[in-house]
C-alpha positions as CSV (number, residue, x, y, z in Angstrom):
1,M,41.4,78.0,90.3
2,K,42.8,81.5,90.3
3,K,42.1,81.6,94.1
4,L,43.9,78.4,94.6
5,N,46.9,79.6,92.6
6,L,46.8,82.8,94.6
7,L,46.7,80.9,97.9
8,A,49.5,78.6,96.8
9,L,51.6,81.6,95.8
10,L,50.9,83.3,99.2
11,L,51.8,80.1,101.1
12,L,55.0,79.7,99.1
13,T,56.0,83.3,99.8
14,L,55.4,82.9,103.5
15,S,57.4,79.7,103.6
16,L,60.2,81.2,101.7
17,S,60.2,84.3,103.8
18,S,61.1,82.2,107.0
19,C,64.6,81.5,105.5
20,K,67.4,83.4,104.0
21,I,66.9,82.6,100.4
22,G,63.1,83.3,100.8
23,R,63.8,86.7,102.4
24,Y,66.3,87.5,99.6
25,I,63.8,86.6,96.9
26,V,60.9,88.4,98.6
27,Y,62.9,91.6,99.6
28,N,65.7,91.3,96.9
29,F,67.9,94.3,98.0
30,A,68.2,96.6,100.9
31,D,65.8,99.6,100.8
32,I,64.7,102.5,102.9
33,N,61.6,100.5,104.2
34,D,63.6,97.5,105.6
35,H,62.9,98.5,109.2
36,K,59.3,97.3,108.5
37,K,60.4,93.9,107.2
38,F,62.6,92.4,110.0
39,P,61.9,91.7,113.7
40,S,63.4,94.3,116.0
41,R,63.8,95.3,119.6
42,I,62.4,98.7,120.8
43,I,64.8,101.2,122.3
44,S,62.8,103.8,124.4
45,R,63.4,107.4,124.7
46,G,63.8,109.0,128.1
47,D,61.2,111.1,130.1
48,S,62.7,114.4,128.5
49,S,64.0,115.3,125.1
50,F,66.8,117.6,124.0
51,H,65.8,119.9,121.2
52,F,68.4,121.8,119.0
53,A,67.8,125.5,118.8
54,V,66.7,126.6,115.4
55,A,68.8,129.5,114.0
56,T,66.8,132.5,112.8
57,E,69.9,134.1,111.0
58,G,73.2,133.2,109.8
59,Y,74.6,131.4,106.8
60,H,72.8,128.3,105.4
61,P,73.4,127.2,101.8
62,K,71.0,128.5,99.1
63,K,73.2,127.1,96.3
64,I,75.7,124.3,96.0
65,D,78.6,124.0,93.7
66,Y,79.0,120.5,92.5
67,R,80.9,119.1,89.5
68,E,81.7,122.7,88.2
69,Q,77.9,123.6,88.3
70,S,75.8,125.7,90.5
71,H,72.7,124.1,91.8
72,D,69.8,125.3,93.9
73,F,70.3,123.4,97.1
74,D,66.8,122.2,97.7
75,T,66.5,121.0,94.1
76,F,69.8,119.3,94.3
77,L,68.8,117.4,97.3
78,A,65.5,116.4,96.0
79,E,66.8,115.3,92.6
80,H,69.4,113.0,94.2
81,E,67.2,110.7,96.2
82,S,67.4,112.5,99.6
83,V,64.6,112.2,102.1
84,A,66.1,114.2,104.9
85,F,68.9,116.7,105.3
86,M,70.1,118.7,108.3
87,I,72.8,121.2,109.0
88,I,73.6,121.9,112.5
89,H,76.1,124.7,113.4
90,N,77.1,125.7,117.0
91,D,74.4,123.6,118.2
92,S,71.7,125.3,116.2
93,I,69.7,124.0,113.2
94,K,70.7,126.1,110.2
95,Y,68.9,123.9,107.7
96,E,66.4,121.2,107.8
97,N,64.4,119.8,105.0
98,Y,62.5,116.6,104.2
99,F,61.4,115.2,100.7
100,R,59.3,112.5,99.2
101,G,56.7,112.7,101.9
102,Y,59.2,112.3,104.7
103,D,59.1,114.5,107.8
104,Q,60.7,115.0,111.2
105,S,58.9,111.9,112.6
106,S,59.9,109.6,109.6
107,V,62.0,106.6,110.6
108,V,64.9,105.6,108.3
109,P,67.2,102.7,108.6
110,S,70.8,103.5,109.4
111,F,72.3,100.6,107.4
112,S,76.0,100.7,108.1
113,M,75.8,103.8,110.3
114,A,75.0,101.2,112.9
115,K,78.7,100.2,112.7
116,S,79.6,103.5,114.3
117,V,76.9,103.0,116.9
118,T,78.4,99.6,117.7
119,S,81.8,101.2,118.1
120,I,80.4,103.6,120.6
121,L,79.0,100.8,122.6
122,I,82.3,99.0,122.7
123,G,83.9,102.0,124.0
124,C,81.3,102.2,126.7
125,A,81.6,98.5,127.6
126,I,85.5,99.0,128.0
127,D,84.8,102.0,130.2
128,D,82.3,99.9,132.3
129,G,84.9,97.1,132.7
130,L,82.8,94.7,130.8
131,I,85.5,94.3,128.1
132,G,89.1,94.4,129.1
133,S,90.7,96.3,126.1
134,V,90.8,96.4,122.3
135,D,93.9,94.1,122.4
136,E,92.0,91.1,123.7
137,P,91.5,88.2,121.4
138,I,87.8,87.9,120.2
139,T,88.1,84.2,121.2
140,K,87.9,85.3,124.9
141,Y,84.2,86.2,124.1
142,I,83.6,83.8,121.1
143,P,85.6,80.7,122.0
144,E,83.9,78.6,119.3
145,L,85.9,80.6,116.7
146,S,89.2,79.2,118.1
147,K,89.0,76.1,116.0
148,N,88.6,78.4,112.8
149,G,92.0,80.0,113.5
150,F,90.8,83.4,115.2
151,D,92.9,83.2,118.3
152,E,95.1,86.0,117.0
153,V,92.2,88.2,115.9
154,T,91.7,91.0,118.4
155,I,88.9,93.5,118.9
156,K,91.1,96.2,117.5
157,H,91.3,94.3,114.4
158,L,87.5,94.1,114.0
159,L,87.2,97.9,114.7
160,Q,89.9,98.7,112.1
161,M,88.7,96.1,109.5
162,T,92.1,94.5,109.5
163,S,91.1,91.0,110.8
164,G,91.8,89.2,107.5
165,L,88.2,87.9,107.6
166,K,86.9,85.9,104.5
167,F,83.7,87.5,103.8
168,N,81.7,88.3,100.6
169,E,80.3,91.8,101.0
170,G,78.1,91.7,97.8
171,Y,74.4,92.1,98.5
172,Y,73.5,90.8,95.0
173,N,74.8,87.3,95.8
174,P,72.2,85.4,97.8
175,F,74.8,82.8,98.9
176,G,77.4,85.3,100.1
177,E,78.1,86.0,103.7
178,V,76.5,89.5,103.8
179,A,73.3,88.3,102.3
180,T,73.3,85.5,105.0
181,F,73.9,88.0,107.7
182,Y,71.3,90.5,106.4
183,Y,68.5,88.0,105.4
184,G,69.4,85.1,107.5
185,I,67.5,84.1,110.7
186,N,70.5,82.6,112.8
187,L,73.5,85.0,113.0
188,R,75.1,83.1,115.8
189,K,75.1,80.0,113.6
190,A,76.5,81.9,110.6
191,I,79.3,83.4,112.7
192,K,80.4,80.0,113.6
193,K,81.2,79.2,109.9
194,L,83.4,82.3,109.4
195,K,87.0,81.8,108.4
196,L,90.0,83.9,107.7
197,K,91.8,84.5,104.4
198,D,94.6,86.7,105.6
199,T,96.9,87.4,108.6
200,P,95.2,89.7,111.1
201,G,96.7,93.1,111.3
202,N,98.0,92.9,107.7
203,K,95.6,95.0,105.6
204,F,92.4,96.8,105.6
205,E,89.3,95.3,104.0
206,Y,85.8,96.7,104.7
207,V,83.6,93.8,105.4
208,S,80.3,93.7,107.5
209,G,81.3,90.5,109.2
210,N,83.9,92.4,111.4
211,S,81.0,94.6,112.8
212,Q,78.8,91.7,113.5
213,L,81.6,89.9,115.3
214,L,81.8,93.1,117.5
215,G,78.2,92.7,118.1
216,L,78.6,89.2,119.4
217,V,81.6,90.1,121.5
218,L,79.5,92.9,122.9
219,E,76.4,90.6,123.7
220,R,78.7,88.0,125.4
221,A,80.3,90.8,127.5
222,L,76.9,92.2,128.5
223,V,75.8,88.7,129.8
224,N,72.3,89.4,131.0
225,K,71.4,92.5,128.9
226,T,70.7,92.8,125.2
227,I,72.7,95.3,122.9
228,S,69.4,97.2,122.6
229,Q,69.1,97.6,126.2
230,Y,72.6,98.8,126.6
231,L,72.1,101.5,123.7
232,E,69.0,102.7,125.5
233,E,70.8,102.9,128.9
234,K,74.1,104.4,127.6
235,I,73.1,106.6,124.8
236,W,69.4,106.9,123.8
237,R,68.0,108.1,127.2
238,P,70.9,110.2,128.2
239,L,71.0,112.0,124.9
240,G,67.2,112.9,125.2
241,M,66.2,111.4,121.9
242,E,62.9,112.7,120.6
243,Y,61.6,109.3,119.5
244,D,61.8,105.7,120.3
245,T,64.1,103.7,118.1
246,S,64.6,99.9,117.2
247,W,67.4,97.7,116.2
248,S,66.6,95.0,113.7
249,L,67.2,91.4,114.6
250,D,67.9,88.1,112.8
251,R,64.8,86.5,114.3
252,K,62.0,87.2,116.9
253,K,63.0,84.6,119.6
254,N,66.3,85.1,121.1
255,G,67.3,87.3,118.3
256,L,70.8,89.0,117.9
257,E,71.0,92.6,116.9
258,K,72.4,93.1,113.3
259,T,75.3,95.4,114.6
260,F,76.6,95.8,111.1
261,C,73.5,97.6,110.1
262,C,69.8,98.3,111.1
263,V,69.3,100.8,113.8
264,N,66.1,102.6,112.8
265,A,65.7,106.3,113.8
266,V,64.7,109.8,112.8
267,A,67.0,112.5,111.3
268,R,67.2,114.6,114.5
269,D,68.1,111.7,116.7
270,Y,70.9,110.7,114.3
271,A,72.1,114.3,114.5
272,K,72.5,114.0,118.4
273,I,74.8,111.1,117.8
274,G,76.9,113.5,115.8
275,R,76.8,116.1,118.4
276,L,77.8,113.6,121.1
277,Y,81.0,112.8,119.1
278,L,81.4,116.5,118.1
279,H,82.0,117.2,121.9
280,E,84.2,114.2,122.4
281,G,81.6,112.0,124.1
282,N,80.5,114.8,126.5
283,W,76.8,115.5,126.7
284,N,75.9,118.8,128.4
285,G,78.5,118.3,131.0
286,K,78.3,114.6,131.4
287,Q,80.9,112.4,129.9
288,L,78.9,109.5,128.3
289,V,81.6,108.1,126.2
290,P,85.4,108.3,127.2
291,T,87.1,111.2,125.5
292,D,90.1,109.1,124.7
293,W,87.9,106.5,122.9
294,V,86.3,109.2,120.6
295,K,89.6,110.6,119.7
296,T,91.2,107.3,118.9
297,S,88.1,106.2,117.0
298,T,88.2,109.2,114.7
299,K,91.9,110.0,114.2
300,I,94.1,108.8,111.3
301,D,96.2,105.7,112.1
302,T,98.0,103.6,109.5
303,I,99.8,101.2,111.7
304,A,99.3,97.5,111.2
305,G,97.4,97.6,108.1
306,S,94.9,100.2,109.2
307,A,93.6,102.5,106.4
308,S,94.1,106.3,106.6
309,Y,90.4,106.9,105.8
310,Y,88.9,104.5,108.2
311,Q,89.2,104.0,112.0
312,Y,87.1,102.2,114.6
313,Q,84.0,101.9,112.4
314,W,84.1,105.7,111.3
315,W,85.0,107.0,108.0
316,L,87.6,109.8,107.8
317,P,86.8,111.7,104.5
318,S,89.8,114.1,104.7
319,K,93.0,114.8,106.8
320,S,91.3,117.7,108.5
321,G,89.9,115.9,111.4
322,D,86.3,115.4,110.1
323,F,84.6,112.0,110.3
324,M,81.4,110.3,109.4
325,A,79.1,107.4,109.8
326,Q,78.0,106.1,106.5
327,G,75.2,103.6,105.2
328,I,74.9,101.8,102.0
329,L,72.0,104.0,100.6
330,G,73.5,107.3,101.3
331,Q,72.8,107.7,105.0
332,Y,75.4,109.9,106.7
333,I,76.3,111.6,110.0
334,Y,79.1,113.9,109.2
335,V,81.0,115.7,111.9
336,N,83.5,118.5,111.6
337,P,85.0,119.6,115.0
338,D,86.9,122.5,113.5
339,K,83.7,124.1,112.2
340,N,81.5,122.8,115.1
341,L,79.4,121.3,112.4
342,V,77.1,118.2,112.1
343,I,75.3,117.3,108.9
344,V,72.9,114.4,108.5
345,R,71.8,113.2,105.1
346,L,69.3,110.3,104.7
347,G,68.3,108.9,101.4
348,R,66.6,106.4,99.3
349,K,69.8,105.9,97.3
350,V,73.2,107.5,97.3
351,G,72.0,109.2,94.1
352,D,75.3,109.4,92.1
353,V,76.7,112.1,94.4
354,N,80.0,112.2,96.4
355,W,78.3,113.3,99.6
356,A,81.6,113.7,101.5
357,K,82.5,116.2,98.8
358,V,79.1,118.0,99.4
359,F,79.7,118.0,103.1
360,T,83.1,119.5,103.0
361,T,81.9,122.1,100.5
362,I,79.2,123.1,102.9
363,A,81.7,123.2,105.8
364,D,83.8,125.6,103.9
365,G,81.0,128.1,104.1
366,Y,81.2,128.2,108.0
């Protein structure tokens, strides 16, 4: 009887896991092992790898001042749910440490840092002539949304999170849109159901649906190439990544990349994305991403409802020219051009820390 009950439970779990609610029940909430749970496409590294120099001298933090207290830096990172932390100054690793059994080869999901990666690829697609401009209506690429009133929504609105999209961003609601996008098995079908609640270009609202719409625009523009293949071609191989990566999909057969989340990579390779944008899209003398695209993506613009702290899928933590990619569990690629500095933090959770404040505090030391 016990064996039959166990078998029934197993069959029920497998059946449930094939649909959105089942995945939600089984997995419950996003965690650092989610790259093992969803189907994905492999993105291969190139034949040679770029390696940061490792600094043998110079400043790196021993202590960190946070909330009016001085903390041992390693202890602070460990106690606040970090699994990886890197500081790269002048193209040299000044600090690199791993926690909770993680190491240089450990893969960590990007979560919403993938939004910034998607923005990079949109810039590349415009440069390649696959997309006309950010001012194009998205219905040029997703005509099925015309009947839902999306004719006035442009690619720029999606990039700036000013589309007016009606979208529940709460992961704890299994019936909300973000749960459907994260756990669902048909993103294209879910996108067809999207609606607007506000006039495009009126105000900023951070919702992941904008980034997934960018993904479908990109997929349609690429025609006979997947988004993963395009990332491999434009970024992963040219940057000399040290490891293969993957991009999670909604389903195995004819799956669509979850462009609002879910690139899965190691800390050092995330740092190379930071280095690419630190040098305004130039990689060792080759312009991989247009300079103007990088500058526009990371500068303050408050016109037409755009927020001063967010631009083209990048967060702007201050008015000093720094910017960062950010994921829900405390994944960050922080870039400070004035200091020639890149910081990567990966974690199990945010850990009750304002990491942007930590990064700017570290930057002040350089």
